[in-house]
N, C-alpha and C positions, 0 to 999 in steps of 0.2 A: 548528454554532450562529457559530461563525467564520465560516467562509468566507459563508454568506449575509450578516455584518456587513460586508464588507469587500465584496464587491460589489453590495452601495448604497452605500461610499463613496467606493469604483473611479467608479462611476459617474456620482454625484450631484457627487462633487468633478473633476469632468470636466468635464461638462456644462455643471456650474456653472458653471464657470471662463471655461471659453469664453460662457457666457449673456451674466458683469456683467464683460465684455470685450466689451462690443454685438453677440459675432458671434449667428447668428438660426439655428433652431435645424430654423426647417421645409425652406430648403436639404439640411441633411445627411441629415433623415429621412424628409427624397422619393428622395432617390438612396439608402439605405442597405439597403431592403430589394432591390434587383435588387444591390448589392453582396455585396454576407451574402449574400445565394444563391452569384454565384461566387466568391468564394473560400470557404463553409462548404462548397461543393458539392466546389470544386476539394480541400478538407482531407479531408471522408470520400473521396470518389474513392479517394489519394491511402495514404489507408491502408488501402481496402481491396485497393487494389496488393501492396500490403507484406508483409500480416501476411497470415495463418489465419486460420479461423475464430473456430478456440481460441483461438488470443490478444487476436481481435475482443469473445470474450467475457470473455477479462479485462479488455477496457480498459470496458468497462461495469461489471464489476463493484471496478474499481480506483473509478472516478469513483465511484460508491457510495458507496464505501468513504471516499470525502474527503470526502463529507456527513455519513455514521451515525459517525464515526470509528472510531477502535482495534479491529479486532475482540476483541482479547484486550483483558479489566480489571485494571485492579490485582489486586483477586482472585484472579484466574485466573491471574496466574502466584503466586501465595503457595499457588491450591491444584494449584498442576502441580507447584511444588515435593515439596510434601505426599504426593503420591498417588504420585508415585515416589518418593519415601524411605518409603512404605508398601511398596512392590511390592517395594524395594531388600529390607528388613528384614526379607519376607517370603521371601525367599531366601536371607538370611545367615539366618536361625534353624530354617526346615523345609524348607530345599531346594526343588529345581528342580521337583519334581511335584508340590509346597501351589502352584506358583504359576503353576505350566502353563493351568491354564484359569483367570484370570486374565486375562494377557493372548495366549491365541489368542480366546476371548469373552467377550471386555469389556464387551458389554450385557449380559450376565446374572450379574458380577463384585459379590459385593456390597463393595467394595472402586471401585472403578470408580462404581457408584454412590449412594457416600458423597457425588459434585464432578462431578451431570448434566449441568450446562455443557461440560466435560470429555469429560461419557461419548458425548456428542452430534456432538462433535469428533470428522469423523476424519482431520485431521491432527496431531494433538494426540494422540487413542490411537493408530496409527500408528508417529508417532514414538516415543512407551514403547515401546506391543511390541513391532516389529517387533527392536528388537534386544534387549528378553529373552526372546521368542519363540528368538532364536538361544543365546543361555547356556539356555535350554533342552530344545532340542535336542542341546546339546554336554553335556550339564550340568553346565552351572559350567565346560567346562574349559577354554574359547575363553584364547588371550593378553588384559589390556585394554586392548594399546592397538593389538590387529585390533579389537576391539569401537569403537574407540574411533577409526577409522576410517571405519569402517559408518556413527555415523553422522555423523559429521561431510561425509559421499559424502549423505549423505536430507537433511540441514541445504542442501549447496547447493544439490541438484534445487531444493530446496523456495522456496530461496532468488530461484531463477532467476527459475522462476515469479514468483513476487511480482511478480519486479521489469520484468518485460516492461512492463508497465502505464504504469511511469516510462518508462522510456523510448518509449513512443510515445507518452508527451502528449509528451514534451520535445524528441519527432521533431517531433513539430504545433508547438512554438513557435519550432522551427528554420525550419519550411518559411514558415507565413503572414504575414513582412512581405512573403514575396516572392510569396506569391501575390494579395497588398494589389495588388502592384509589376504583378502582370498585369493585373489588372483595372483600375489605376489607369493602364496603356500602350491598352486597350481602351478605354476610354474616350478615353483625347487624338487615338485611331484614327480614332474616330467624332466630337470634335471636326472635324480636320482635314478634316473632307470634307464639314464645315460651312463652312469658314471664309470665304465671303461674307459668311456673318451677322455685326446685329449685330452692339457689340462690346458690350451687356448679357448675349446670347445666347450667348459665347461665353464669357463673363464666368461663366455658369450650368453649363453646360456642362467647364471645366474646372476650376470647383470641386466639382461630380460624379465627379469622374473621381477627384481626390488624397481622394475620404469616400473610396475602393477601398484607399490606401496608410493613409491614416489607421485604417481601420479592420484592414486583417493587424497594424500593428502592437502598436492596445491587443490584440486578440484574444492573439498574442501576448506581448508581455510583462504583462499588465494580469489573463491566464488564463489559456494553457496553463498559462505558465513556474510562476507562483507553486502552481496546480494539481499539476504535477510535483516540487512541491518540497515539498506539505504532503502529500504518499500515500509517498513516501521517506521521511517520516518515521513518519506513520503503517506502513511498511512495517518500519520500525526500529524502534515499541519493537513492535511484536504476532513479529519473526520472536528477542525476545530469551527467550520462554517455550519454543523451539530450544536453546539454548540452556542455559538452568536447567533442562531437562532432563538434555543429559548431561552434565552436573556432575552431577549424585547421581548418575548410574547412573556414570561413570568415578568420580568419586572414592568409591565405596562401593564400585564393583569391586577399589578400593586397600584398602580396610582399613581406613578412615581414621572414628573414632569421629562416632556425629552431626552434633557442631555443629560441625562440620567438613566434617561431606558441604553443609547446609544452609549452610555462611559460602561456602563454594565457589557454589554455587549462586546465595542474596543477591545476590555481589560484582556480579555480571553483571548485573542490576538497572539501570533508572539512576538516577543520588543523587535525580532523584526523585519519583521509584515503588518505592524500595526499602523494604521491610518491614527493623524492628529484626533482630535475632537474637535478644531476646530473645520478640520473639513468637512467632519462628517456631519453637522450644526448646515454648512452654508452649503452642503448637494441636498439638507431635505430642503434647506430653501429658495437654492434655484430649479430642485427637478419636480 
């Protein structure tokens, strides 16, 4: 929503201000399609050269995320804490054998079925089930620090995957002004080939060439850069669910009481999205 509003505001202010200053949009509009083809095409080509097919797919999903918003809602973060807490309670009270059916087949788990959005998310289910499966096969004898290292490695890998589109968009933002200059230089070369033309024709050709520089800078700092920044914010929000899961597992393995386990997970969430501890405790008692 805000992305679309921002794009409209940007375009209205830039081109509206240009028109109010006495500028004519006609020459800009005439030159823009070809300039955009050169700059945009070069940007697409450079992206294809510098990235694998998998990375390109990640870029597409990252751009969709910018417009759709975070993958995980505030309720998902809370549910992840509650679900992981319940699974750890099963491990403590009933043992590894009772936990096994839940973590080896989450699609058939009664506990997971209470949280259908998380149950249908392969990333979250893997983040919960993989370390708990280790505890099951080791009969709960693994060192807590070893489990923490495994979870940290899984989180690091997932965050690296999530951050790839950010880096690609930022690389585009860095490259677009230079690509705009490339288009502008080609326009100047074309103009120099018509140096014998009247001044009004030369002026029009030079103006068209400068549209390339303008377009490259506008795309870089008005679109690509802000899109990369927004995606970074969204990924930061989404990544908190992994840290909450980790905190529940590790705090439970240390033998902390449930209020402290919930507080360890809750405190890692951003203040704007952090539930009250009392609400978490009431939810655990009531569900």
